[in-house]
C-alpha positions in Angstrom: 0.0 0.0 0.0 1.3 3.4 -0.9 2.1 5.7 2.0 -0.2 8.8 2.3 1.3 12.1 1.1 2.2 14.9 3.5 -0.9 16.8 2.4 -3.1 13.8 3.0 -1.7 13.4 6.5 -2.2 17.1 7.2 -5.8 16.9 6.0 -6.5 14.0 8.4 -4.8 15.7 11.3 -7.0 18.7 10.8 -9.9 16.3 11.4 -8.4 15.1 14.6 -6.9 11.8 13.3 -4.3 10.9 16.0 -3.0 8.1 13.8 -2.1 10.5 11.1 -0.4 12.7 13.6 1.8 9.8 14.7 2.6 9.0 11.1 3.7 12.6 10.4 5.9 12.6 13.5 7.6 9.4 12.3 8.1 10.8 8.9 9.6 14.2 9.9 11.5 13.2 13.0 14.8 12.4 11.1 14.8 15.9 9.7 14.0 17.5 13.0 16.7 15.5 14.8 19.3 16.4 12.2 18.6 20.2 12.5 18.3 20.1 16.3 21.5 18.1 16.8 23.5 20.6 14.6 22.2 23.7 16.3 20.8 22.9 19.8 21.7 25.0 22.8 24.1 23.5 25.3 21.7 24.5 28.0 18.8 22.6 26.5 18.9 18.8 26.2 18.6 17.6 22.6 15.4 15.6 23.2 13.7 18.6 24.8 14.5 20.7 21.7 13.2 18.0 19.4 9.9 17.8 21.3 9.6 21.5 21.4 10.0 21.7 17.6 7.4 19.0 17.1 5.0 20.6 19.5 5.4 23.9 17.7 4.8 22.2 14.4 1.4 21.0 15.5 0.6 24.3 17.1 1.3 26.1 13.9 -0.1 23.7 11.3 -3.2 26.0 10.9 -0.8 28.6 9.5 0.8 26.3 7.0 -0.3 26.9 3.3 0.7 24.3 0.7 2.5 25.8 -2.3 3.0 24.0 -5.6 6.5 22.5 -5.9 7.4 23.4 -2.3 7.4 20.3 0.1 6.1 20.5 3.6 9.7 19.7 4.8 10.8 23.2 3.7 8.3 24.8 6.0 9.2 22.5 8.8 13.0 23.1 8.3 12.4 26.8 8.6 10.4 26.3 11.8 13.0 24.1 13.3 15.9 26.5 12.4 14.1 29.4 14.1 13.3 27.3 17.1 17.0 26.6 17.5 17.7 30.3 16.9 15.4 31.2 19.8 17.3 28.8 22.0 20.7 30.2 21.0 19.5 33.7 21.9 18.5 32.5 25.3 21.8 30.7 25.8 23.8 33.8 24.7 22.3 35.8 27.6 24.0 33.4 30.0 27.2 32.7 28.1 30.4 32.1 29.9 33.8 32.8 28.3 35.9 29.7 28.1 39.6 29.3 28.6 41.6 28.0 25.7 44.1 25.1 26.0 47.4 25.1 24.1 46.2 23.3 20.9 43.2 25.7 20.7 45.6 28.7 21.1 47.6 27.4 18.2 44.4 27.3 16.1 43.6 30.8 17.2 46.8 31.9 15.6 45.7 30.1 12.4 42.3 31.9 12.5 43.7 35.4 13.2 47.1 35.4 11.5 46.4 33.0 8.6 49.2 30.8 9.6 49.6 27.2 8.4 47.3 24.9 10.5 48.9 22.5 13.0 49.0 18.9 11.9 46.7 16.3 13.5 44.8 18.8 15.7 41.4 18.6 14.0 39.7 18.2 17.4 41.3 21.3 18.8 40.1 23.2 15.7 36.5 22.0 16.1 36.6 22.9 19.8 38.0 26.3 19.1 35.3 27.0 16.5 32.7 25.9 19.0 34.1 28.3 21.6 34.1 31.3 19.2 30.8 30.5 17.6 29.2 30.4 21.1 30.1 34.1 21.4 28.6 35.2 18.1 25.1 36.6 17.8 22.6 33.8 17.4 21.9 34.6 13.7 25.7 34.7 12.9 26.3 31.4 14.8 23.4 29.7 13.0 24.5 31.0 9.6 28.1 29.9 9.9 27.1 26.6 11.3 24.8 25.9 8.3 27.3 27.2 5.7 30.7 26.1 7.1 29.7 23.4 9.6 27.2 21.5 7.5 28.4 22.6 4.1 25.0 23.7 3.0 24.6 25.9 -0.2 23.3 29.4 -0.1 20.1 28.3 -1.8 19.6 25.7 0.9 20.2 28.2 3.7 17.7 30.6 2.0 15.0 27.9 2.1 15.7 27.1 5.8 15.9 30.6 7.1 13.8 32.7 4.7 16.7 35.1 4.1 17.6 36.2 0.6 20.8 35.0 -1.1 22.2 38.5 -1.0 21.5 38.9 2.7 23.1 35.5 3.4 26.3 36.4 1.5 26.7 39.8 3.2 25.8 38.4 6.6 28.2 35.5 6.3 31.1 37.8 5.2 30.4 40.1 8.2 29.9 37.1 10.6 33.4 35.8 9.7 34.9 39.2 10.2 33.1 39.4 13.6 34.4 35.9 14.5 38.0 37.1 14.0 37.3 40.3 15.9 35.9 38.3 18.8 39.0 36.2 18.8 41.1 39.3 19.1 39.0 40.9 21.8 38.6 37.8 23.9 42.1 36.3 23.4 44.1 39.3 22.2 46.9 38.7 24.6 47.6 35.5 22.7 47.9 37.2 19.4 50.5 39.9 18.4 49.4 42.8 16.2 47.2 45.8 16.2 43.6 46.0 17.4 41.0 44.7 14.9 37.6 46.1 14.1 35.4 45.7 17.2 32.7 43.1 16.8 30.0 45.7 17.6 31.1 47.8 14.7 30.5 45.1 12.1 26.8 45.7 11.3 24.3 43.3 9.9 22.7 44.0 6.5 19.4 45.7 6.5 
């Protein structure tokens, strides 16, 4: 037997069909888990964020409008991304600056001074990026995670966030500048050279 389409499940859910709701959860959960795992706040357990996204999905189904050629998963991806963004905003209000260890300090030199990367220190690189990303504004952190961390294309990020390609390009450029500026401001004593542009002076596109 052919599986019902997303639209068929949504129509049944609107009539109160709990079985259809369970089928929809089983169908979309891998997508929700993938997005939540990549962008969840350290202060919120992953399972809690997944349940929050699914609950929000059902609460907002009345606002979903099918569009030709655009699958339901696109709408859900955007909802999940913005749920993660809200959590990142909450986390940033309680952020704690972390102390870098020696391998991370060497990777900081790579980031700020464009030196050759140390050999066999991929873990230190990932940890350093995580430390610095945690200090970015939530939108910047989410954007660089999607583009650089997950390797998503600009068109994919546009679908997931609702931002235009131009806004994504400009915001990504400025986010990377801000990342370097934060590295200087937070850990400037580790890096020789003059003062960089302050993070607060790197403005987002309108």
